N, C-alpha and C positions, 0 to 999 in steps of 0.2 A: 676558627680557620681549620688547619689540618688536625686530624685526630692524634694526640700525643702518644697513643698506643702504638703508632707506627714506629716510634723510636725503639720501643721494646722489640717489635717485630724485626727491625733491621739488625738489632744487636744479636738476636737469636739466629737470624739467617747468616750473618757474617761470622759468628763464632761457632755455629753448628752445634750448640749445646745450651740447654737452659741454665746449667750451672755456670758456664763461662760467661753467658750473657748477664747472669745475676752479679757476678764479680765486676763486670764492666759498668753495670748500672748502679752498683752499691745497694742492691736490694736482695732479698732472699730468693732462692730458686722457686719457692712456692708462690711468691708474689709475681715472678715472671710468668709462671704457668697460668695464674689467674688472669693476668693481663692479656695473655695470648688467647685464652678462652673467651674473654670479653670481646676482643677484636674480631675473632672468628664469628661469634654470635652476632655482633653488630653488622658485619658484612654478609653474614649468611654464606660464608665460604670456608672451606678447609684449606688452610695456608701451610700448615706444618704437619709432617708425618713424624710421630715420635717412634723411636726404635732404640734397642739396646746400644746401637752404635752412635746414636746422636739424634739431632733434629734435622730433617731434610725438607726442602721446599716442595710443595705440590706444584702442579702446572699453574693453578690459580695463584699460588704463592710466588712463583717466578715472575708472573705478570705484575703483581702488586709490588714486588721487590724492584722490578725494573723502573717503575714509575714513582715509587715512594720518595726517593731522594729529590726528584724533580718537584713533587708536590710540596715537600717540606721547604725547599729553596724558594719556590714560587710564593708560598704562603708567607715566608719570612720577608721577601721583597715587598709583597703587598702590604704587610703590616708597616714596614718602614716607610712606604710611600704614603700610607694613610696617616701615620704620625707626622710626617713632613707636611702634609696638607693641613693637618690640624694646627701645627705650629704656625704655618703661613696664615691660616685664618685668624689665629690669635693675634697676629700683628698686621692685620688688614682692616681698614675701615671701609665698610660697604656703604656707598652713598647713592641714594635714589635720585633719578633724574627723569624729567618728563617735559612736555611742551610748556606747561604752565608753571612748573616747578623745576627749572633747569639747575644743574649743579654748578654753573659758572661762579656764583657768589661763594660757594664752598671752596672752589679751586682758588679763588682770590685769597680767601682766608687761609687755606692750607699752606700756601707759599709764604705766608707770614709767620706761621707757627710750627712748620714741619721740622725745624731744627730741634724742637723739644721732643720729637718722635722719630729719632733717626732710623729705627728698625721697621717703621711702619710704611705701608704702601696703600694706595687707594684702589678700590674696585667700584666702577660705576654700574648701577643696576637700573635699567630702564623700567618704567611702569606707565600705565595709561591713566590719563586724567578723566576717567569716566565718573560722572557725578553719582552714579549708583554704586560704584565700587571703591570710591576714594577712601571711605572710612575703613574698609578692610585693609587697604594699603597702609594707612596710618597705624592700624592696629598691629602691623607686622614689624614695627620698629622694635629692635632688639632681637629680631630673627632674620628676616629678609634684608633689612637695612639696619645700619648703625645710626645713620643720619638721613633726614630729608631736609631740604632747605627751601623756604618759600614764605609766602604771606600767611600769617596765622593770627586771626582775630576771631576765630570760631570757638564758641563755647563747647561745641560738640567735639571738635578736634582736640581741644585742650583737656577734655576728659579722658582722652586716649594716650596722651603723650606729654612730655615736658617741652618747654620752649625757652630758648635763650635768644632774646632780641639782638639783632645786629644793626638795625637801622630802620628807616621808614621809606616807603615808596610814595611818591605823589600820586594822587588820584587824577585821572584824565578821563576823557570821553573818546569813544571810537565811533566812527560813522562810515557808511559805505563811500566809495570813491565818487559816486554820483550825487552825494548829499550836498545840499546848499552850503554847508559849513566846511566841506572837505578841503577847500583851498586855503582856509585860514590857518595861520601859524599860532594863533592863540585866540580864545574867545572869553566872553564874560558869562556869568550865570544868566543874565538877561537874554543872551543869544539863544538860550535853550527854551525860551518861552514858546509855547505852542507845540513843543516836541514831546515825544514819548521816551522817557528815560528808563532803560532796563537796568535793574539791580536785584540783588538777592532779597528774599523776603525778610520781613522784620523778625527779630527774636534771637538770632544766633550770633550776630556780630555787633559789639558795642560801637565800633567805628561806623559801620554802615547804618546802624540805627540812628546814630547822631546825625549823619548826613541826611537821611530820609526825613527825620523830624525837622531839621533846619529848612530843607527844601519845601516840605509841606506847609510849614508855618510862614516862611518868608517869601517863598516863590511858588505859590499855588498854581501859577500859570503853566508849570511843568507837570505833565502827567507821568506818573510812575507806574511801571509794569513789572511785576515779579518775574524773575527767572527761576531756574532750579536753585535749590539751596547752595549748591557748589558749582562753580563754573566748569564747563568743559568745552570742547570745540563746537558742540551743537549750539551753545549760547552765542558764540561768535558768528556761526552760520545764520542763526535767526536774525541777528542784527543786520547782516549783509542782505538778507532776503527781504526784510520788512521795511528797511529804510529808517528804522528807529535809531536811537542813540544809546550806546552802551557805556555804563560806568565801568571804567577799567583802571589799570595802573601803568606806570611808566615802563616797567619791565616786560609788558605784554604788547609792546608797540608793533612787533613783527609776527605775532601769532597767526594772523589771518591775512593773506595777501590782498583780499578784497576790501579791507578796512583801513582807514586812516585814523591814527590816534592824535588828539589835539589837546594841548595844555589848556587849563581853565584858570582864570584869575580868581582862585579861591585857595584856602589854606588846608584843604582836606588831604590827609595822608593816612597810611596804614602801616603797621609794623611788619617786618619780615625778619627771619632769623633761622636758627637751628631747631629742628624738631628731633627729639630723641626719646628713648624708652623711659617710662616711669620707673623701671627697675634697671637702669643702665649700669653696665660694669664699670670698674674703676678707670679703665683707660678712656672710655667715652666721657666720663665725668672730668677727667684731667683735660681732655680736649675742650670741653665746654668751659672749664675755668680759664684756659688759655684764651679762648675767644672772648669771654667776658672781660678779661683784662684789657683787650684791645678795643672793645666796644662797650664801655661802661654806659649804663642806662642814665638818661638825663634825670 
């Protein structure tokens, strides 16, 4: 921040003497002179005129003197504000939120455990569910976010973060409002015969791979079409535009206004929970432990 040599300059200007300034600063007159020489060299300005009668400010010195106290005070206040902000950040949990990974489940959890974190507050950080950029968002856990919350059965995601399950979402299907199944309150797997079912490609999700294998083996009348590896709004748009059926989950029922989500008489579900850094700090780990105590794994 401010140059500490300004303190020496002010002492010399106020006392009018290198010797008296040295007494005030508890250093030698030689040290005072060296510091003044260093300040003048740094600024490339002559600040003090030395004479047998004492030290006197030059015109440049008077200008610096007039503003030096303001600079010191402003610098002090800036440092205090920065320290306060740091303390606030140290007692703030930053929680990511997006269309497909909303923070509401975290808020429900927070109000059950916040008594154990009385000095903490929450800061919601929005991010985009772009399938090309979602991995970079996950990778920012521990920096941009302390927590994300959402579905996580992705081997790729799990290589970038830790995961604490909180429960499971039922698998559903979504169709356009004009689709023949749109008016149904529930369907069977057989109702999907002859349809194209959109879902993520094989290989990254154990749950989705199980569903695909089951459908391909026992219900080959359903045609399966790969989506992008991670859902974003473009996947929902494609479902609405093509008239295909989209494999989705219960928490995404209102993502796209042109689609209707329908329960299916099957037992498919997928885990959701807290995502946090592989190198999480102690307070994040304490929060995870509190969540785990409320939602023990089956």
